[in-house]
C-alpha positions in Angstrom: 98.8 -29.9 120.9 95.4 -28.3 120.4 95.3 -25.3 119.3 92.1 -22.9 119.7 88.6 -24.2 120.1 87.6 -24.3 116.6 84.7 -22.3 116.1 83.7 -21.9 112.3 84.1 -25.8 112.1 81.1 -26.1 114.3 79.4 -22.7 112.5 79.1 -24.1 109.7 77.4 -27.0 111.5 74.9 -25.3 112.4 74.3 -22.8 110.2 72.8 -25.1 107.6 68.9 -24.6 107.6 68.6 -28.3 107.1 70.7 -29.4 109.9 69.6 -26.6 112.3 66.1 -27.6 111.9 67.1 -31.4 113.0 69.0 -29.9 115.7 66.0 -28.5 116.8 63.8 -31.3 116.7 66.6 -33.4 119.5 66.8 -30.2 121.4 64.2 -31.9 123.7 66.5 -34.9 124.7 64.3 -37.4 122.5 66.1 -40.5 119.9 64.9 -40.3 116.8 65.0 -42.8 113.6 66.1 -40.6 110.6 62.9 -41.0 108.6 61.7 -38.6 111.6 64.1 -36.4 111.7 63.6 -35.8 108.1 59.5 -35.1 108.1 60.4 -32.6 110.8 63.5 -31.4 108.5 61.4 -30.5 105.6 64.0 -32.5 103.9 64.4 -35.5 101.5 65.3 -38.7 103.8 68.7 -39.0 101.3 69.2 -36.0 102.4 68.2 -36.5 106.2 70.9 -39.1 106.3 73.5 -36.8 105.0 73.1 -33.9 107.4 72.7 -36.8 110.0 76.4 -37.5 108.9 77.5 -34.7 109.5 76.9 -33.7 112.5 77.9 -37.4 113.9 80.9 -36.9 112.7 81.3 -33.0 113.7 80.8 -34.5 117.2 76.9 -32.9 118.0 74.8 -35.8 117.3 75.4 -39.7 118.6 74.0 -42.9 116.4 72.7 -45.9 118.6 71.6 -48.8 116.6 68.6 -51.3 118.1 67.7 -53.7 116.0 67.3 -52.3 111.9 67.2 -48.9 113.2 69.1 -46.3 114.2 68.4 -43.5 116.5 68.9 -40.2 117.0 70.0 -37.8 119.6 72.7 -34.8 120.8 75.3 -35.8 122.0 75.2 -33.7 125.5 73.5 -31.2 127.1 76.1 -28.4 125.9 74.8 -28.2 122.9 71.3 -28.5 124.0 72.4 -25.5 125.9 74.3 -23.8 123.3 71.4 -24.2 120.9 69.6 -21.9 123.7 72.0 -18.9 123.5 71.9 -18.9 120.0 68.4 -18.8 119.8 68.6 -16.1 122.2 70.8 -13.3 119.5 69.6 -15.3 116.2 67.3 -12.3 114.3 63.7 -14.1 114.1 63.0 -16.2 111.3 60.3 -14.2 108.6 56.5 -16.3 109.3 55.6 -17.0 105.9 51.9 -18.7 107.6 49.4 -18.1 110.4 51.4 -22.3 111.1 54.5 -21.1 111.6 53.9 -18.1 113.8 51.8 -20.3 115.8 54.2 -22.3 116.3 56.9 -20.2 117.3 54.5 -18.2 119.8 54.1 -21.8 121.3 57.8 -22.3 121.9 58.1 -19.3 123.4 54.6 -20.2 126.2 55.8 -23.6 126.6 58.6 -26.1 125.8 61.7 -28.2 126.7 65.4 -27.7 127.3 66.6 -30.4 126.4 65.2 -32.6 129.2 63.5 -30.0 131.4 60.6 -27.5 131.4 61.4 -23.8 129.9 59.5 -20.5 128.7 56.8 -19.5 130.2 55.6 -22.8 131.5 60.0 -23.6 132.9 59.8 -19.8 134.4 56.2 -19.9 136.2 57.2 -23.2 137.6 60.3 -22.3 138.8 58.0 -19.4 140.2 55.6 -21.4 142.2 58.3 -24.1 144.0 60.0 -20.6 145.2 56.6 -18.5 146.3 55.6 -21.8 148.1 59.1 -22.7 149.2 59.8 -25.8 148.4 62.9 -24.4 146.3 64.7 -21.6 148.4 68.2 -20.2 147.0 66.6 -17.1 144.8 64.2 -15.4 143.3 63.9 -16.6 140.0 64.6 -13.3 138.2 67.4 -12.8 135.9 68.9 -9.3 136.8 72.0 -8.5 134.5 73.3 -5.0 136.8 74.0 -7.8 139.6 74.4 -11.3 137.7 78.1 -11.6 138.1 78.7 -15.1 135.7 75.2 -15.3 135.0 73.8 -14.8 131.0 70.8 -14.9 128.9 70.5 -18.1 127.5 72.8 -20.4 129.3 73.6 -22.4 132.5 73.4 -20.2 135.8 76.2 -20.1 138.0 75.7 -17.3 140.6 73.0 -19.1 142.5 72.4 -21.7 144.5 69.3 -23.3 144.3 68.6 -26.2 147.1 65.4 -28.3 147.5 64.0 -28.0 150.8 63.0 -30.4 152.8 59.2 -30.0 152.9 59.8 -30.1 148.9 61.1 -32.9 148.3 58.4 -34.5 149.9 55.6 -32.6 147.5 57.7 -34.1 144.9 57.7 -37.5 146.2 54.1 -37.2 146.8 53.4 -37.0 143.7 55.6 -40.2 142.3 58.9 -37.6 141.2 61.7 -40.8 141.5 63.7 -37.4 144.0 65.7 -39.8 145.6 67.2 -41.1 142.6 68.0 -37.4 141.0 69.5 -36.4 144.4 72.2 -39.3 144.8 72.4 -39.2 140.8 75.7 -38.6 139.4 74.1 -35.1 137.6 73.6 -32.1 139.7 70.9 -32.3 141.7 69.3 -28.6 141.2 70.3 -26.7 139.3 69.1 -23.1 136.6 69.4 -21.9 133.2 68.8 -18.6 132.0 65.4 -18.9 129.5 66.0 -17.3 126.7 62.3 -16.1 126.1 61.6 -15.2 129.4 64.9 -14.0 130.9 64.0 -15.2 134.1 65.3 -18.9 136.0 64.3 -22.3 134.9 64.7 -25.5 136.6 67.4 -28.2 135.5 69.4 -30.8 136.3 68.8 -34.0 137.9 65.3 -32.7 139.9 64.5 -30.7 136.5 64.3 -33.6 134.2 62.7 -36.4 136.8 60.3 -33.2 137.5 59.7 -32.5 133.6 59.3 -37.0 133.3 57.1 -37.0 136.2 54.6 -34.1 134.5 54.4 -35.9 131.2 53.5 -39.2 132.4 50.5 -37.6 134.2 49.8 -36.0 130.8 49.5 -32.3 132.2 51.6 -31.2 129.7 51.9 -33.2 126.3 54.7 -32.8 123.3 53.2 -31.4 120.0 54.2 -32.4 117.2 57.2 -31.5 114.7 58.7 -29.1 117.4 59.7 -28.4 121.1 56.9 -26.9 122.1 54.8 -28.2 124.7 50.7 -27.8 125.7 49.7 -27.8 129.0 46.6 -29.5 129.5 43.1 -28.5 131.3 44.4 -31.1 134.2 47.7 -29.9 133.8 47.2 -26.2 133.9 44.7 -26.9 137.4 47.1 -29.4 138.6 49.9 -27.8 138.8 48.7 -24.8 140.1 47.2 -26.9 143.2 49.8 -28.8 143.9 53.2 -26.9 142.5 51.6 -23.0 143.3 52.6 -22.6 139.4 50.7 -19.7 137.3 50.1 -20.5 133.9 47.4 -18.5 132.0 
């Protein structure tokens, strides 16, 4: 017989600063080697190995062997969503340098939420798709007074967004593998209530496929040692042209 959920055990795993940094480094869906994670978590390689062993044992991270190396990734998208939810209620970390302040600002401006785009960029992408009628089913805004099941920093459940036929054609024209996203086992269209913007950003299989294509095109690039991303000059222009994204 199973008892109640063991929140304390999960909290203890996440609560260590080093392990929290490891989890944040993996929150964009990447697979990373232990040496890379040690660098991103700012701990010694031996310490990173201990942290990773505990995270794997606790079911938050999985390890996969590729030849002589082992790569680590989050065990499931639910882990990334839990981290997003905690970010909404956690106090801001003290900024001890200009570099840390710049990184915090970058995370709020544009970042990955597991395998899709979030922050101001993700919300602007959702708004552009809706404004151009490429997506229907809502207005992209989270209003607590009218939300029944939606909560900040969580997967949305109140609205039923749909990709329109013009939307599917537009994404195909951009090289997004829409048909695979629509036919796969994952729900095609989902949305999250963004923790920093408190509005909707696109997730699901289509959101992941669109984000992957945007990275392939070089419109958005990853920043080192953070899940923050940067919109390139070309990307700013093309996102506005093709998807109606207004991102300053």
